[in-house]
C-alpha positions as semicolon CSV with decimal commas, in nm:
position;residue;x (nm);y (nm);z (nm)
1;M;-1,351;-0,023;-0,621
2;E;-1,407;0,352;-0,657
3;K;-1,471;0,379;-0,284
4;T;-1,138;0,208;-0,219
5;L;-0,958;0,446;-0,454
6;D;-1,126;0,745;-0,289
7;H;-1,022;0,619;0,054
8;I;-0,661;0,577;-0,060
9;S;-0,669;0,930;-0,205
10;R;-0,778;1,064;0,135
11;Y;-0,519;0,859;0,327
12;P;-0,238;0,810;0,073
13;A;0,031;0,657;0,298
14;L;0,020;0,274;0,311
15;P;0,235;0,073;0,552
16;V;0,354;-0,255;0,399
17;Y;0,417;-0,524;0,662
18;Y;0,429;-0,893;0,755
19;N;0,511;-1,091;1,067
20;D;0,447;-1,456;1,158
21;D;0,331;-1,361;1,507
22;I;-0,032;-1,244;1,517
23;Q;0,016;-1,051;1,843
24;T;0,298;-0,851;1,687
25;C;0,091;-0,792;1,374
26;T;-0,203;-0,667;1,580
27;E;0,011;-0,432;1,788
28;V;0,183;-0,292;1,478
29;V;-0,141;-0,228;1,288
30;N;-0,297;-0,082;1,602
31;A;-0,010;0,164;1,646
32;C;-0,036;0,266;1,280
33;Y;-0,412;0,311;1,308
34;H;-0,387;0,530;1,615
35;G;-0,121;0,731;1,434
36;G;-0,372;0,813;1,161
37;I;-0,315;0,536;0,905
38;R;-0,638;0,426;0,735
39;V;-0,507;0,197;0,459
40;F;-0,274;-0,095;0,540
41;E;-0,110;-0,351;0,311
42;F;-0,038;-0,682;0,482
43;V;0,186;-0,899;0,266
44;N;0,169;-1,264;0,168
45;R;0,526;-1,351;0,263
46;G;0,495;-1,631;0,514
47;D;0,309;-1,954;0,582
48;K;0,084;-1,784;0,835
49;A;-0,021;-1,502;0,604
50;P;-0,377;-1,629;0,537
51;E;-0,443;-1,710;0,903
52;N;-0,298;-1,384;1,033
53;F;-0,474;-1,177;0,769
54;S;-0,805;-1,338;0,858
55;R;-0,752;-1,264;1,227
56;L;-0,652;-0,904;1,152
57;L;-0,972;-0,861;0,950
58;A;-1,178;-0,990;1,241
59;Y;-1,003;-0,750;1,478
60;Q;-1,045;-0,465;1,230
61;K;-1,422;-0,497;1,225
62;E;-1,437;-0,439;1,600
63;H;-1,147;-0,200;1,666
64;W;-1,045;-0,025;1,341
65;P;-1,378;0,053;1,171
66;D;-1,248;0,283;0,897
67;L;-0,926;0,095;0,815
68;L;-0,896;-0,071;0,473
69;L;-0,691;-0,391;0,491
70;G;-0,545;-0,522;0,167
71;I;-0,299;-0,795;0,081
72;G;0,027;-0,767;-0,112
73;T;0,275;-1,000;-0,284
74;I;-0,003;-1,175;-0,474
75;K;0,147;-1,346;-0,779
76;T;-0,134;-1,573;-0,903
77;A;-0,510;-1,566;-0,950
78;A;-0,541;-1,854;-0,703
79;M;-0,368;-1,648;-0,434
80;A;-0,591;-1,350;-0,512
81;K;-0,903;-1,566;-0,481
82;V;-0,800;-1,697;-0,138
83;F;-0,752;-1,351;0,009
84;I;-1,056;-1,198;-0,161
85;E;-1,268;-1,471;-0,003
86;L;-1,111;-1,387;0,333
87;G;-1,218;-1,025;0,285
88;A;-0,925;-0,833;0,134
89;R;-1,032;-0,486;0,023
90;F;-0,755;-0,458;-0,235
91;I;-0,488;-0,677;-0,395
92;V;-0,130;-0,569;-0,465
93;S;0,096;-0,768;-0,698
94;P;0,468;-0,746;-0,778
95;V;0,384;-0,840;-1,139
96;V;0,133;-0,772;-1,417
97;K;-0,081;-1,078;-1,499
98;A;-0,408;-1,095;-1,688
99;E;-0,532;-1,381;-1,470
100;I;-0,504;-1,165;-1,157
101;A;-0,680;-0,876;-1,328
102;E;-0,968;-1,107;-1,417
103;E;-0,992;-1,246;-1,064
104;T;-0,996;-0,904;-0,899
105;L;-1,133;-0,632;-1,123
106;R;-1,431;-0,840;-1,241
107;R;-1,534;-0,869;-0,874
108;G;-1,498;-0,496;-0,822
109;I;-1,185;-0,542;-0,609
110;L;-0,902;-0,293;-0,661
111;W;-0,592;-0,452;-0,813
112;V;-0,258;-0,269;-0,791
113;P;0,002;-0,441;-1,012
114;G;0,373;-0,375;-0,978
115;C;0,541;-0,210;-1,276
116;M;0,895;-0,105;-1,362
117;T;0,874;-0,009;-1,731
118;P;0,642;0,186;-1,961
119;T;0,552;-0,141;-2,131
120;E;0,437;-0,294;-1,801
121;I;0,240;0,019;-1,715
122;S;0,072;0,003;-2,055
123;M;-0,014;-0,364;-2,001
124;A;-0,164;-0,283;-1,659
125;E;-0,362;0,002;-1,813
126;D;-0,497;-0,225;-2,087
127;L;-0,608;-0,477;-1,823
128;G;-0,805;-0,206;-1,642
129;A;-0,585;-0,130;-1,340
130;P;-0,651;0,230;-1,227
131;L;-0,347;0,241;-0,995
132;V;-0,004;0,081;-1,035
133;K;0,278;0,021;-0,792
134;L;0,618;0,153;-0,901
135;F;0,864;-0,102;-0,767
136;P;1,140;-0,079;-0,667
137;G;1,088;0,291;-0,603
138;D;1,448;0,356;-0,499
139;A;1,581;0,214;-0,826
140;L;1,331;0,407;-1,041
141;G;1,326;0,739;-0,854
142;T;1,112;1,048;-0,892
143;G;1,281;1,140;-1,221
144;F;1,147;0,824;-1,384
145;L;0,793;0,902;-1,275
146;K;0,811;1,260;-1,399
147;A;0,934;1,135;-1,738
148;I;0,668;0,868;-1,794
149;K;0,366;1,022;-1,621
150;P;0,264;1,235;-1,925
151;L;0,242;0,913;-2,128
152;F;-0,030;0,780;-1,896
153;P;-0,251;1,077;-1,802
154;G;-0,530;0,855;-1,667
155;M;-0,310;0,634;-1,450
156;R;-0,238;0,675;-1,079
157;F;0,096;0,575;-0,930
158;M;0,217;0,446;-0,593
159;P;0,590;0,391;-0,532
160;T;0,698;0,119;-0,288
161;G;1,056;0,046;-0,187
162;G;1,282;0,342;-0,124
163;V;1,013;0,567;0,022
164;N;1,149;0,702;0,349
165;P;0,938;0,816;0,646
166;T;1,072;1,170;0,616
167;S;0,914;1,495;0,504
168;E;1,170;1,530;0,223
169;S;1,105;1,186;0,077
170;I;0,726;1,213;0,098
171;R;0,724;1,564;-0,051
172;G;0,958;1,457;-0,331
173;W;0,729;1,176;-0,441
174;L;0,415;1,387;-0,408
175;D;0,580;1,662;-0,613
176;A;0,654;1,401;-0,880
177;G;0,283;1,327;-0,906
178;V;0,212;1,008;-0,713
179;S;-0,135;0,939;-0,575
180;A;-0,005;0,739;-0,277
181;V;0,313;0,596;-0,126
182;G;0,386;0,255;0,023
183;L;0,629;0,235;0,315
184;G;0,799;-0,083;0,429
185;S;1,099;-0,167;0,644
186;K;1,214;0,191;0,699
187;L;0,882;0,285;0,854
188;F;0,906;-0,008;1,096
189;A;1,272;0,033;1,197
190;A;1,253;0,092;1,573
191;P;1,475;0,358;1,731
192;E;1,761;0,219;1,937
193;G;1,647;0,118;2,282
194;A;1,276;0,158;2,200
195;S;1,016;-0,070;2,354
196;G;0,651;-0,108;2,269
197;Y;0,510;0,072;1,965
198;S;0,449;0,431;2,079
199;W;0,735;0,537;1,851
200;L;0,554;0,383;1,553
201;Q;0,231;0,561;1,639
202;E;0,418;0,892;1,658
203;R;0,602;0,822;1,331
204;C;0,273;0,752;1,154
205;R;0,119;1,066;1,303
206;E;0,406;1,272;1,160
207;L;0,372;1,094;0,827
208;M;0,004;1,176;0,797
209;E;0,069;1,536;0,903
210;W;0,325;1,574;0,622
211;V;0,075;1,442;0,370
212;A;-0,205;1,664;0,501
213;G;0,023;1,966;0,509
214;Y;0,132;1,906;0,152
215;N;-0,226;1,882;0,030
216;E;-0,323;2,201;0,213
217;Q;-0,042;2,391;0,041
218;R;-0,154;2,286;-0,307
């Protein structure tokens, strides 16, 4: 689990994505990888999620050797068990549940529960989660994080929802004290008239440059 956390700290921008079509999934992850992404959250939001995740993991072993693939939208321990057995490197949940903590953390698998209040963050902390997802990030905002972060000095935070693929948005969240950011639909919104995924590779390259540039200035 510590190795996973260290890897996320080195590459703290996580695309969050799902598609029913495995070819589309593979092309999207490939573009992100070649743009510098090294941690990717596939999400359990369709009937083909287990099959596609398994096929992505097989492809990852051959083509993306240093990419960590995790699974999101895990709401039960049973779901967590399925994807851990497939090979998920980390589990992201929209909720805080003791049963998921037991299924993941006891196996040494990173669990990132979703939190919206100090009470939920405290519950996640008590269950042993070292990193929590702030969701929805656009509703909470950087001001919320700045206000509650001193209450949880040992906790790491990752906002998802409302994080834009812009220098201003990334810098704002990093200034607020996050350890990573999750980027969903706005990262994957193709420019008008675009074909293929070269635009996504370039967008990810810029994203990782903003993160690296921020860290160099600190």
